[in-house]
N, C-alpha and C positions, 0 to 999 in steps of 0.2 A: 779503461784497462784495469784488470784485477790487480791487487797488490802482489808483489813478489816476496817470497820468503827471504828473510835476512840471511846473508851468508855468514859462515862461521858459527852458527848456532844450530841446535837440533831443530829440524823443520817441524812445525806444528802440523797436526793431522789435517787441519783445514786446508793447508797448502797442498799436501800430498793427495787429498781427496777432492781437490778443486775440479769444477766442471770444465775449466780451461786447461787444455793439454800443455800449453807453454808453461803455465804455473806449476803443473805436476812435474813436468820434465826438469824444471829448474830446482824444484824441491828435492827430487831424487839426486841430482848432481850435488846439491848442497849437503845432502845426507851422506853421500860418498866421501866428500871432503871432510865432513865432521867426523865420520867413523875412522878415517885414515889418520887422524891426529891422535897421537899417543895419550894426550891429556884428556881425551874424551872416551877412554876405554871402559869406564864404569858408569853405566846408565842405571839409575834406580829402577826397581821393578815396576813401579807405577808408571814412570815415564816410558819404560820399554813397552808396556801394554798399550799405552796411548800411541806410541810410535807405530807399533805393528797394526793397530786398528787402522791408522792412516795409510800404511803401506798396502794393507789388504784392499781398501777401497780405492786406492790409486790404481791397483791392478784391475779392480772391478770396472773402473771407468774406461779402461782401454778397450776399444771396440772394433779394431781391424786386425786381421790375422798377423800381418807383418809387424804392426805396432805391438801387439801382444807378445810376439816372439822376442822382439828386441827388448821390451821391458822385462820380460821374464829373465832373459840373460843378464840384464843390467842389475836387477834386484838380487839374483843369485850370486853375482860376482861381489856383492857387498860383503859376503862372508869372508872372502879372501882379501878384501881391502883392510879389514881390521888386523892390527899387528899382533896382538896377543891372542893365542888360540883359546884361552879361557873366555875371553870376551867374545870371540867369534862363536863359541858354543852357546853362550848366553843369548846371543842374537838368534842363533838357530833354534834354541828352545822357544824364544818368542814367536818365531815363525810357526812351529808345530802347535804350540798352544792356541795360537790364533786360528790356524786352519781347522783344528778340532772343534774349537768353540763356534766358528762361523759356518762350518760345513753344511749344516742342515738348512741354512738360509740361501745357499747357492742354487739358483734356478737351472733348469735343464740346459738352457741356451749358453750358460756361462761355465758349465761343468768342465767341458773339454779344456778350456784355457787354464783352469786351476789344476787339472791333471798335468798340463804342460809345466806350470810353475813348480809343482812338486817334483817333477822329473829334473828340472834345472837345479833345484835346491839339493836334491839327492846327489847329483853329479858334483856340484860344488862342495858338498860335504865330504865326499870321497877325496876330492883334490886337496881339500884342507888337511885331511888326515894323512894323505900321502906326503904332502909338503912337510908335515910334522914327523915324517918317518914312522907313522903309526905309533906314536907315543902311547905307552900303556895307559897312563892316566887320562889322556885325551880320549882314547878309544873307549875306556870305561865310562867316562862322562857322556860320550856320544850315545852309547847303548842305553844309558839311563834315560836320556832325553826321549828315546823312542819307546821305552818300556814303562817308565814311571807314570803315575796318574797324570792324565792330560796328554800323554804321548800317543802317537798313532798306532803303536803295537802293544798298548797296555791291555792285558787279558781281562782285567776285572773292572775296568772303568766303563760303565754303561753309556757314558756320553760319547765314546769314541765310535764313529761310524765304521761298520765292517768294510765298507768300500775303500777306506783308506789302506787297511791292511792288504786287501786284495790288490790294489794298484801297486803298492810297494813290492809285494811278492812278484808281480808281473815284471817289474822294471829293475829290480835290485841288482841282479847280476849283470844285466845289460849295461846299466850305467856305471857299475864298477869296472867292467871291461873297457868302456869308453874312457873313463878317468885314468886308468892305468896306461892306456894307449897314448895319452897326452903327455906322458913323461918318458924321457929317454931311457933312464935306468932306475926304475922305481925299486924301493926296498921290498923285501919279501912281504907278501900280502897275508895278513892273519885271517884266513878265510873262516875258520871255525869261530873265531871271536866275532866276526862280522855276521855270521849266521845265528849267533846266540839269541838275539831278540826274537827271531822267527821260531827257533826251536822251543824257546820258553813259551811263546804264544801257542804253538801247536800242542804243547803239553798241558796248558792251563786254560785255554779258551773254553767257555761253556757252549759255544756255537759250533755245531757239527759242520755247518757249511764253511765256516772259517778254516777249520782243520782240513777239510776236503780240498779247499782252494790252495792252501799252503802245500799240501802233498802233491797235487796235480800240476801246479804252476811253478813250484820252486824245488822241492826236494826230489821228486821223481825225474824231472828234466836234468837236474844237476847230476844225480847219480847215473843217469843214462849217458850223459856227456863224459863222465869220468870212467865209464866202462872201457877197458882196453879194446882196441880196434878188432882184435881177433875174435872177441866174444860178442860183438854187437849183432843184434838181430834187426833187420830192416823193418820188421813189423812193429818194433818198439821205438819209434822215432821221438826224440826229444823235441819239445817246443822250441828250444834254442840248441842247435847242434853244438857238439864239442868244439868245432872249429871257431865258433863265435866266442868261445871262452879262451882263446889262445893266450892272452896276456895273464889271465887268472891262473891258467894251468902252468904257465912258465914260472910264476912268482909265488904261488901259494905256499904258505906254511900253516902251522896250526894256530898258535895264539900270540907268541912273543917274537917280534922281529929282531929284538936285540940279542936273543940267544939261539934262535932257530934259523936255518936256511930253508930254501924252497925244497919241497919234497916231491917225489914222482907221483904220477897220476894214480897208480894202483894203491900206493900208501895213503894218498889223500882220500880216495874213495873209502878205504877201510876206516879212516879216522872219522869221516862224515857219518858212516854207518854206525860206528861205535858210539859216537856222540848222541845219535838218535836213540840208540839202545839204552844208553845211560840215562837220557832224559825220561824214557818210558819207565825206567826202574826207580826214578825219584819218588819220594813219598808225597811230594806236593803235586804230582801229576794226577789229573782226573782219571778215574778208572776207565771211562769210555775212550779217552784219548790214549791211555796206556795200551788198550787193546788194538787201537788203530795203528799206533807206531810199531808195536810188536809185529802186527800183520805185515806192515810195509817192510820191516827188517827181514822177516821170514821169507817174503816173496822175493826180495832182492838176492838174499843168500842162496835160496833154492834155485833161482834163475842162473846165478853164477855157477853153482855146482853142476847144473845141467849143461851149461855151455862148455864147461871144462871136461865133461865126461865123454 
């Protein structure tokens, strides 16, 4: 029988990545107990990197769909097990740095389960921020995790696989909607602040395919979903219809939930468009991306004018 990880201590990577499922399961449970203890909320960077390497290979070893789904849920819930949000965000940073670092080593047969793990961590991240009532400092730190060097939406880090930004763009609003639906009366949702990492990436990415994916799979569907019903054109169907964003549309504000209330759909659409326009106007925006964002803005505005005419 393989040795079991000692309880009450930070599980060693060898237990998390054990070939024995029982050992891995016990290590994850011990990790949850360890992280829930207030005295263990500060894990040194070196230990965090070792811990996340062990967690990564713990998930790597899970080999059946139901086992993978249950483990993805259990690992993502660790974010909400930690009491201090600053410590939760450090744990989340460890997740993203590990995913970026290890991504190119994931084989085709395992790729889908890691996409699932990302989806679960994204949802848990939103629930963490909702629980904190979208605290400004926490939201700023969260966006920095995504956009700083080593983050999945960093525009200028060549180590970051483009497939990560593609996947996040595909699922971002969907998982935000699910997270909001899990709360009875969530605070206003700072939608423009949450979109900021993607708008920055769209402005600064050197990859034209990355910009195109963000426009086609995030910005255009969102703007279409925000179009007032009377002006919708059936030939321009969003990938995610507006009805799928019901909780987002009911709660969305711009940036600061402490001073702003939810705004109506028309005002929200105007603010999203204006934010894109402002990003295109920024000095740091690449010229090629500036032209693309202006073209999107012009197309949407002209389409609105034609619909109202």
